[in-house]
KOLDRENMI-646347 format. One record per residue (C-alpha): y, x, z; residue in three letters. Coordinates in Angstrom, 2 decimals. Layout:
N
<site><north>Y</north><east>X</east><up>Z</up><code>Ala</code></site>
...
//
This chain:
152
<site><north>6.96</north><east>19.37</east><up>4.65</up><code>Met</code></site>
<site><north>9.71</north><east>20.12</east><up>2.14</up><code>Ser</code></site>
<site><north>8.55</north><east>22.04</east><up>-0.86</up><code>Glu</code></site>
<site><north>10.40</north><east>24.25</east><up>-3.29</up><code>Ala</code></site>
<site><north>12.89</north><east>22.28</east><up>-5.37</up><code>Pro</code></site>
<site><north>11.66</north><east>20.80</east><up>-8.61</up><code>Thr</code></site>
<site><north>14.36</north><east>20.80</east><up>-11.24</up><code>Ser</code></site>
<site><north>13.86</north><east>17.89</east><up>-13.60</up><code>Thr</code></site>
<site><north>16.62</north><east>18.57</east><up>-16.07</up><code>Gly</code></site>
<site><north>20.23</north><east>17.61</east><up>-16.28</up><code>Gly</code></site>
<site><north>22.24</north><east>17.99</east><up>-13.13</up><code>Asp</code></site>
<site><north>19.68</north><east>16.37</east><up>-10.80</up><code>Ile</code></site>
<site><north>17.23</north><east>18.18</east><up>-8.56</up><code>Gln</code></site>
<site><north>14.23</north><east>16.43</east><up>-7.00</up><code>Val</code></site>
<site><north>12.17</north><east>17.77</east><up>-4.14</up><code>Arg</code></site>
<site><north>9.78</north><east>16.53</east><up>-1.49</up><code>Arg</code></site>
<site><north>11.67</north><east>15.55</east><up>1.64</up><code>Ala</code></site>
<site><north>11.23</north><east>14.67</east><up>5.29</up><code>Arg</code></site>
<site><north>11.70</north><east>11.12</east><up>6.52</up><code>Ile</code></site>
<site><north>14.85</north><east>12.13</east><up>8.39</up><code>Glu</code></site>
<site><north>16.49</north><east>13.11</east><up>5.09</up><code>Glu</code></site>
<site><north>15.61</north><east>9.77</east><up>3.52</up><code>Ile</code></site>
<site><north>16.61</north><east>7.44</east><up>6.36</up><code>Arg</code></site>
<site><north>20.36</north><east>7.15</east><up>5.43</up><code>Pro</code></site>
<site><north>19.45</north><east>6.26</east><up>1.85</up><code>Leu</code></site>
<site><north>16.88</north><east>3.73</east><up>3.11</up><code>Ala</code></site>
<site><north>19.68</north><east>2.03</east><up>5.05</up><code>Val</code></site>
<site><north>21.75</north><east>1.83</east><up>1.85</up><code>Glu</code></site>
<site><north>18.77</north><east>0.43</east><up>-0.04</up><code>Tyr</code></site>
<site><north>18.06</north><east>-2.19</east><up>2.59</up><code>Arg</code></site>
<site><north>21.73</north><east>-3.18</east><up>2.80</up><code>Thr</code></site>
<site><north>21.81</north><east>-3.62</east><up>-0.97</up><code>Glu</code></site>
<site><north>18.67</north><east>-5.74</east><up>-0.86</up><code>Gln</code></site>
<site><north>19.44</north><east>-7.83</east><up>2.22</up><code>Glu</code></site>
<site><north>23.22</north><east>-7.98</east><up>2.63</up><code>Gly</code></site>
<site><north>25.78</north><east>-7.16</east><up>5.30</up><code>Asp</code></site>
<site><north>24.72</north><east>-4.10</east><up>7.36</up><code>Pro</code></site>
<site><north>26.23</north><east>-5.67</east><up>10.49</up><code>Glu</code></site>
<site><north>23.72</north><east>-8.51</east><up>10.28</up><code>Ser</code></site>
<site><north>20.71</north><east>-6.21</east><up>9.98</up><code>Leu</code></site>
<site><north>18.64</north><east>-5.07</east><up>12.95</up><code>Pro</code></site>
<site><north>18.22</north><east>-1.37</east><up>13.72</up><code>Asp</code></site>
<site><north>18.10</north><east>1.07</east><up>10.83</up><code>Ala</code></site>
<site><north>14.87</north><east>0.61</east><up>8.88</up><code>Pro</code></site>
<site><north>12.08</north><east>3.10</east><up>8.89</up><code>Met</code></site>
<site><north>11.49</north><east>4.07</east><up>5.26</up><code>Pro</code></site>
<site><north>8.07</north><east>2.91</east><up>4.14</up><code>Gln</code></site>
<site><north>5.47</north><east>5.33</east><up>2.85</up><code>Gly</code></site>
<site><north>4.25</north><east>8.70</east><up>3.94</up><code>Gly</code></site>
<site><north>5.49</north><east>10.86</east><up>1.09</up><code>Ile</code></site>
<site><north>9.16</north><east>11.09</east><up>0.17</up><code>Phe</code></site>
<site><north>11.14</north><east>12.60</east><up>-2.68</up><code>Trp</code></site>
<site><north>14.89</north><east>13.18</east><up>-2.62</up><code>Leu</code></site>
<site><north>17.12</north><east>13.44</east><up>-5.69</up><code>Ala</code></site>
<site><north>20.32</north><east>15.43</east><up>-5.20</up><code>Thr</code></site>
<site><north>23.23</north><east>16.51</east><up>-7.35</up><code>Asp</code></site>
<site><north>22.60</north><east>20.15</east><up>-8.27</up><code>Met</code></site>
<site><north>26.32</north><east>20.97</east><up>-8.13</up><code>Ala</code></site>
<site><north>27.05</north><east>19.90</east><up>-4.56</up><code>Asp</code></site>
<site><north>23.79</north><east>18.70</east><up>-2.99</up><code>Gly</code></site>
<site><north>24.94</north><east>15.08</east><up>-2.63</up><code>Thr</code></site>
<site><north>21.94</north><east>12.76</east><up>-2.15</up><code>Pro</code></site>
<site><north>21.63</north><east>10.51</east><up>-5.20</up><code>Leu</code></site>
<site><north>18.46</north><east>8.57</east><up>-4.45</up><code>Gly</code></site>
<site><north>14.94</north><east>8.64</east><up>-3.14</up><code>Tyr</code></site>
<site><north>11.41</north><east>7.46</east><up>-3.73</up><code>Ala</code></site>
<site><north>8.72</north><east>6.76</east><up>-1.18</up><code>Ala</code></site>
<site><north>5.00</north><east>6.86</east><up>-1.75</up><code>Gly</code></site>
<site><north>1.81</north><east>6.00</east><up>0.04</up><code>Thr</code></site>
<site><north>-1.29</north><east>8.03</east><up>-0.72</up><code>Leu</code></site>
<site><north>-4.47</north><east>5.95</east><up>-0.87</up><code>Arg</code></site>
<site><north>-8.03</north><east>6.88</east><up>-1.86</up><code>Pro</code></site>
<site><north>-7.52</north><east>5.31</east><up>-5.29</up><code>Ala</code></site>
<site><north>-4.18</north><east>7.00</east><up>-5.93</up><code>Gly</code></site>
<site><north>-0.53</north><east>6.89</east><up>-4.95</up><code>Cys</code></site>
<site><north>1.58</north><east>3.75</east><up>-4.70</up><code>Thr</code></site>
<site><north>5.29</north><east>4.37</east><up>-5.22</up><code>Ile</code></site>
<site><north>8.05</north><east>2.21</east><up>-3.85</up><code>Gly</code></site>
<site><north>10.78</north><east>1.79</east><up>-3.34</up><code>Pro</code></site>
<site><north>12.63</north><east>3.93</east><up>-5.84</up><code>Val</code></site>
<site><north>16.34</north><east>3.81</east><up>-5.05</up><code>Phe</code></site>
<site><north>19.37</north><east>5.34</east><up>-6.74</up><code>Ala</code></site>
<site><north>22.85</north><east>4.98</east><up>-5.27</up><code>Arg</code></site>
<site><north>25.13</north><east>2.85</east><up>-7.48</up><code>Pro</code></site>
<site><north>27.13</north><east>5.89</east><up>-8.63</up><code>Gly</code></site>
<site><north>23.91</north><east>7.72</east><up>-9.55</up><code>Ala</code></site>
<site><north>22.49</north><east>4.99</east><up>-11.76</up><code>Arg</code></site>
<site><north>22.35</north><east>5.39</east><up>-15.51</up><code>Arg</code></site>
<site><north>22.57</north><east>9.16</east><up>-15.22</up><code>Arg</code></site>
<site><north>18.85</north><east>9.92</east><up>-14.96</up><code>Gly</code></site>
<site><north>18.24</north><east>9.72</east><up>-11.21</up><code>Thr</code></site>
<site><north>15.36</north><east>7.24</east><up>-11.44</up><code>Gly</code></site>
<site><north>13.78</north><east>9.10</east><up>-14.32</up><code>Glu</code></site>
<site><north>14.09</north><east>12.41</east><up>-12.46</up><code>Ala</code></site>
<site><north>12.39</north><east>10.92</east><up>-9.40</up><code>Leu</code></site>
<site><north>9.54</north><east>9.31</east><up>-11.35</up><code>Ile</code></site>
<site><north>9.01</north><east>12.44</east><up>-13.47</up><code>Thr</code></site>
<site><north>8.83</north><east>14.64</east><up>-10.37</up><code>Ala</code></site>
<site><north>6.29</north><east>12.26</east><up>-8.81</up><code>Ile</code></site>
<site><north>4.19</north><east>12.31</east><up>-11.97</up><code>Gln</code></site>
<site><north>4.26</north><east>16.14</east><up>-12.01</up><code>Glu</code></site>
<site><north>3.29</north><east>16.23</east><up>-8.32</up><code>Trp</code></site>
<site><north>0.44</north><east>13.77</east><up>-8.96</up><code>Ala</code></site>
<site><north>-0.91</north><east>15.88</east><up>-11.80</up><code>Glu</code></site>
<site><north>-0.69</north><east>19.10</east><up>-9.78</up><code>Glu</code></site>
<site><north>-2.43</north><east>17.55</east><up>-6.77</up><code>Thr</code></site>
<site><north>-4.97</north><east>15.66</east><up>-8.87</up><code>Arg</code></site>
<site><north>-3.96</north><east>12.19</east><up>-7.75</up><code>Val</code></site>
<site><north>-6.04</north><east>9.88</east><up>-9.97</up><code>Pro</code></site>
<site><north>-3.41</north><east>7.20</east><up>-10.58</up><code>Val</code></site>
<site><north>0.23</north><east>6.48</east><up>-9.72</up><code>Val</code></site>
<site><north>1.14</north><east>2.82</east><up>-9.29</up><code>Glu</code></site>
<site><north>4.54</north><east>1.21</east><up>-8.95</up><code>Ile</code></site>
<site><north>5.51</north><east>-2.44</east><up>-8.83</up><code>Ser</code></site>
<site><north>8.51</north><east>-4.12</east><up>-10.39</up><code>Val</code></site>
<site><north>9.81</north><east>-7.66</east><up>-9.91</up><code>Ala</code></site>
<site><north>8.61</north><east>-10.08</east><up>-12.59</up><code>Ala</code></site>
<site><north>12.19</north><east>-10.96</east><up>-13.53</up><code>Asp</code></site>
<site><north>13.33</north><east>-7.31</east><up>-13.76</up><code>Asn</code></site>
<site><north>13.09</north><east>-6.80</east><up>-17.51</up><code>Asp</code></site>
<site><north>15.12</north><east>-3.59</east><up>-17.37</up><code>Gly</code></site>
<site><north>12.87</north><east>-2.15</east><up>-14.68</up><code>Gly</code></site>
<site><north>9.75</north><east>-2.97</east><up>-16.68</up><code>Arg</code></site>
<site><north>11.20</north><east>-1.40</east><up>-19.84</up><code>Arg</code></site>
<site><north>12.22</north><east>1.69</east><up>-17.84</up><code>Phe</code></site>
<site><north>8.71</north><east>2.15</east><up>-16.42</up><code>Leu</code></site>
<site><north>7.02</north><east>1.43</east><up>-19.76</up><code>Glu</code></site>
<site><north>9.23</north><east>4.10</east><up>-21.40</up><code>Ala</code></site>
<site><north>7.85</north><east>6.56</east><up>-18.82</up><code>Leu</code></site>
<site><north>4.25</north><east>5.65</east><up>-19.73</up><code>Gly</code></site>
<site><north>3.44</north><east>2.99</east><up>-17.13</up><code>Tyr</code></site>
<site><north>1.40</north><east>-0.01</east><up>-18.26</up><code>Gln</code></site>
<site><north>0.86</north><east>-3.37</east><up>-16.57</up><code>Pro</code></site>
<site><north>-2.58</north><east>-3.54</east><up>-14.95</up><code>Arg</code></site>
<site><north>-2.34</north><east>-6.72</east><up>-12.89</up><code>Arg</code></site>
<site><north>0.08</north><east>-9.49</east><up>-12.08</up><code>Val</code></site>
<site><north>0.84</north><east>-10.33</east><up>-8.46</up><code>Met</code></site>
<site><north>1.62</north><east>-13.99</east><up>-7.84</up><code>Met</code></site>
<site><north>3.50</north><east>-15.30</east><up>-4.81</up><code>Ser</code></site>
<site><north>4.41</north><east>-18.62</east><up>-3.25</up><code>Leu</code></site>
<site><north>6.93</north><east>-19.45</east><up>-0.60</up><code>Thr</code></site>
<site><north>5.19</north><east>-22.02</east><up>1.66</up><code>Pro</code></site>
<site><north>7.15</north><east>-25.27</east><up>1.77</up><code>Gly</code></site>
<site><north>9.14</north><east>-24.48</east><up>-1.37</up><code>Ala</code></site>
<site><north>9.64</north><east>-27.32</east><up>-3.79</up><code>Ala</code></site>
<site><north>7.62</north><east>-27.10</east><up>-7.00</up><code>Pro</code></site>
<site><north>9.60</north><east>-26.12</east><up>-10.09</up><code>Thr</code></site>
<site><north>9.87</north><east>-28.50</east><up>-13.09</up><code>Pro</code></site>
<site><north>7.51</north><east>-26.22</east><up>-15.04</up><code>Asp</code></site>
<site><north>4.93</north><east>-26.42</east><up>-12.24</up><code>His</code></site>
<site><north>4.82</north><east>-29.89</east><up>-10.70</up><code>Pro</code></site>
<site><north>2.55</north><east>-30.58</east><up>-7.76</up><code>Glu</code></site>
//
């Protein structure tokens, strides 16, 4: 399943990867999102069917990954994860750029990615790479108290 490496500039290399290569990074991602690894059940299965791995070109250290799900209407990306030490050095941009190049080469009609409504930095990052909001997903936690802005 792995393809030839795709160099995306700088000192980061991105390539398609197998799920086994992504699993350790998925554990790191889940731990960051949910807390203490001792309290988590078995290691998570990364979501998606297509995976990309970003590595340091100098020593091959895994820096981050992205997962994608191919659907008839296009490809949905998520999550995109960069290890803390790999952030702010182009890892996320390298991953997204490689995915966009792959989508163009394989004629995927649209690439979609979601970002939390309160993640202003994430939205700016994606907008700088050409992504535009197309819809807003709303959510409600059943039983949650209404907020002052939204009384019952």
